[in-house]
C-alpha positions, 0 to 999 in steps of 0.5 A, spaced: 342 842 061 342 846 055 345 854 055 340 856 052 336 854 056 339 856 063 340 863 060 332 864 058 331 864 065 329 870 070 332 866 076 339 866 080 342 860 079 344 859 086 349 855 084 356 855 090 351 857 095 349 855 103 341 853 101 337 858 106 336 856 113 329 854 115 324 850 119 318 847 116 313 844 120 311 837 118 305 832 120 308 825 122 304 819 124 298 824 125 301 829 129 305 835 128 313 836 128 318 840 125 325 839 120 330 843 119 334 845 113 340 843 117 337 835 119 336 835 111 342 838 108 348 838 113 353 832 112 349 829 106 348 829 099 340 831 097 338 831 090 332 837 091 326 838 086 320 843 087 314 844 084 308 848 083 303 843 087 301 837 090 295 833 085 297 837 080 297 834 072 305 835 071 307 834 078 303 827 079 304 824 073 311 825 070 315 829 076 315 825 082 314 818 079 321 818 075 324 821 082 320 814 085 323 810 079 330 812 080 332 813 087 336 807 087 339 808 081 340 815 085 342 811 092 348 808 088 351 814 086 351 817 092 344 821 093 342 820 101 335 822 100 331 825 094 325 831 096 320 833 093 318 841 097 312 844 094 308 850 098 302 846 101 300 845 107 302 839 111 296 836 111 295 837 103 302 834 102 301 828 106 295 826 103 299 826 097 304 822 099 299 817 101 296 817 094 302 817 090 306 811 093 312 814 092 316 810 099 323 813 096 321 820 096 321 824 102 316 830 102 317 836 105 311 842 105 314 849 104 307 851 108 310 859 108 313 859 102 320 861 106 324 856 103 322 858 097 322 865 097 328 864 100 331 861 095 329 867 090 323 862 087 317 863 089 313 865 084 305 869 083 300 865 081 294 868 083 291 868 075 290 860 077 287 861 084 294 858 087 297 865 090 305 864 092 307 857 089 314 856 088 316 855 081 319 848 078 327 846 079 330 841 081 338 841 085 344 837 087 345 839 095 352 836 099 352 838 106 348 844 106 351 847 099 348 847 092 352 843 087 348 845 081 341 848 079 336 846 074 330 851 073 326 851 068 325 858 063 321 864 064 315 861 060 307 861 060 304 856 064 309 851 067 314 849 063 318 842 065 323 841 061 330 841 065 328 839 072 326 832 071 330 826 073 333 824 067 337 830 067 339 830 074 342 823 073 345 825 067 348 830 071 351 825 076 353 819 071 353 822 065 354 814 063 348 811 068 344 808 065 336 808 068 332 802 069 327 800 065 320 801 067 317 795 070 310 792 070 307 785 074 300 783 073 299 779 079 294 775 083 293 777 091 295 770 095 300 767 089 305 764 091 309 765 084 307 772 083 310 773 091 317 769 089 317 774 081 316 780 086 322 778 090 325 777 084 324 784 082 326 786 089 332 782 090 335 785 082 333 792 084 327 793 080 322 798 081 316 795 078 308 797 078 304 792 080 297 791 077 293 786 081 288 782 078 280 783 081 280 790 081 277 792 074 283 787 072 281 779 069 285 774 066 282 776 060 285 782 059 293 779 062 292 774 056 290 780 051 296 784 053 301 777 055 298 771 051 298 767 057 292 767 061 296 765 068 299 770 074 304 773 074 307 776 068 312 781 068 314 785 062 320 790 063 322 796 058 316 794 054 318 787 053 314 781 056 318 776 060 313 771 063 312 768 069 316 767 075 321 761 072 322 766 066 323 772 070 329 768 074 332 766 067 331 773 065 336 774 071 341 769 070 342 771 063 343 778 064 349 776 070 352 772 066 352 776 060 355 781 065 359 777 068 
């Protein structure tokens, strides 16, 4: 993070301090439950990113999805869990989790804003009808101690400059290369599609699946790939092809790395 950007913020960077002791009320499998900060952080390495609200544009389209995409990379760097925290009630956070399809992220509702307040990052967004919400930030926590914080600068609106997943990744491992985004066009019941997805999973590639039959036709696949068959895989903006092509792609990469 740029030092000048850090100095623009009105918030205290709590690097070196212990995270506040709070018990969160959560929903699990339709039932009430609770989880404490000790359960989340004690003896573990955790990345936390906090945001103003579930379902809000930046949070849903960029902030959360990128952390989910990079989860396997963070795991290889020793991160045990990635936590998304927001001042929303447990029902909203539970539904947002389902809507986002982000299995690699733990959603924590700071319903009363207690954790955010103790962090000194609870802000008044009454002008938007939000009431009290968390300022946007991220932090790396080891055994309950904050190792680093990236707090968005004090600006109008909802700045999103330093709390992103790539900034955190660069801090953890400056030379680490983020995985390339991938997408697979597939057809339900297609064995070749299943093989392609298994190859992607086995090679740790996080991908988005676009199924034919949900407003997507073979004409669409042909238009973007030049082929009218499924699956069709794209990685990093490059067309790889079908399952056989994908297998050859990974074998080539393995030989090159050897």
